C-alpha positions, 0 to 999 in steps of 0.5 A: 508488458508484464515482466514475470520474475525468475526464481533468482529474481524472486529471491532478491525480491523476498529480501527487498520485501523483508527490508520493507517489512522491517520498516513497517514494524519500526513505524508501528513502534514509532507512531504515537502522539507528538511525534512529527511525520518528519521524524518518522521519515528520518528513522525509516531512512536510517533503517533502510540505509542500515539494510543496504537499501534506498528509499524508493520514493525519494525523487520519484517523479520529483517526490520530495521525501523518503516515505508517504505519511497521510493523516485522517482524510489524506488518502496517499502521498502525504509529505512528511514535515514538522506536523505532529501526530495527535491522539485520535488521528489515524495515519497511513504510512507507505514505504518503498525500498530499492534493494539490489536493483529490485523494489518492495512496496507496502503500507499500513494505517495505524491508530495514534493513541486512542481512536474512535470506533468508527476509525478502528472499523475503517482500518480493520475493514481495509486490512481485511479487504487486502487479506481476502484479496490475497487469498484469491490469488492463484494461477489462472485466476483473473486479475478482476477477481482480486479487484472484485473481492476488495470492492465487494467486501468494502462496499458491503461494510458501507465504505467506498474504494478509491478509483483514481488510484490503483495497485501495480506490478513491481520488480526492477521498476517501482511501477510495472504492468499490470495495473491492479484496480480495487474495483471492477467496471461493468465491461469485462475485457477478453484481454484481461490479465490472467495470473501466472507464477512469477507475476509480482504485484502490489495490492493496495486498497485505499478505502474511504469512510464516505465518497470514493471521490478524491482531490489533490492538494496544492502541493501537487502530491497529497490526495485527500477525500473530497468530503473530508472524511477518513481514509485508510490504506493497506498494501503488500507486495505479493508474488503469484506461485504455483500454490497460490500467493506469497506475501513478500512484505509480510510483517508480524501476523498481518 
């Protein structure tokens, strides 16, 4: 069941979103060769605590860390530890915050030092697919329009979108209805979700350099590309408004 948000709720979710935005600005400054993923995790936790928020992922379904840090072929749910980032890596960082009982959720992929042109293009394509999807959001638009926009753009660039992982509604729960896939199936569903003001969703294209197929490592969390090629991930929490869309996790000019 979709939970549409009141103006009061949207006000709190804006605050939660800006806490997350602050963490994304922070990690953009932190990411560099030789920093450990665990150090990034601790710095984000400190920031959240200073801003009266909790790390939304810690303990969620048993997840052991505060944030997700996924490197190169890791798609999502990489667990922070003592591993150091290396020059030429790309690193996806996914952060959720719980603030006044509401959630914000966003992600970005960053270069570590100097990366290849291929890696840079993958990151730019993934980010652009998210931006294009957001421009399509407005009342009375089909949810599949968001999915199709992402898929069409990504595949036109020669990449693939992950199909076993999707975006989601968000509010007082981290994951609410509806699911927000990054691709469409051939079968149109007459009961498909139509966007309405008050709907808040986390849109999160996960884009692979090669096949869209993925697998989960033995730790039970980290999802990697099946062919070992690079993956990138960008995400924003976005509200449907009367005029279109409002990005609640907006940071810098992204």
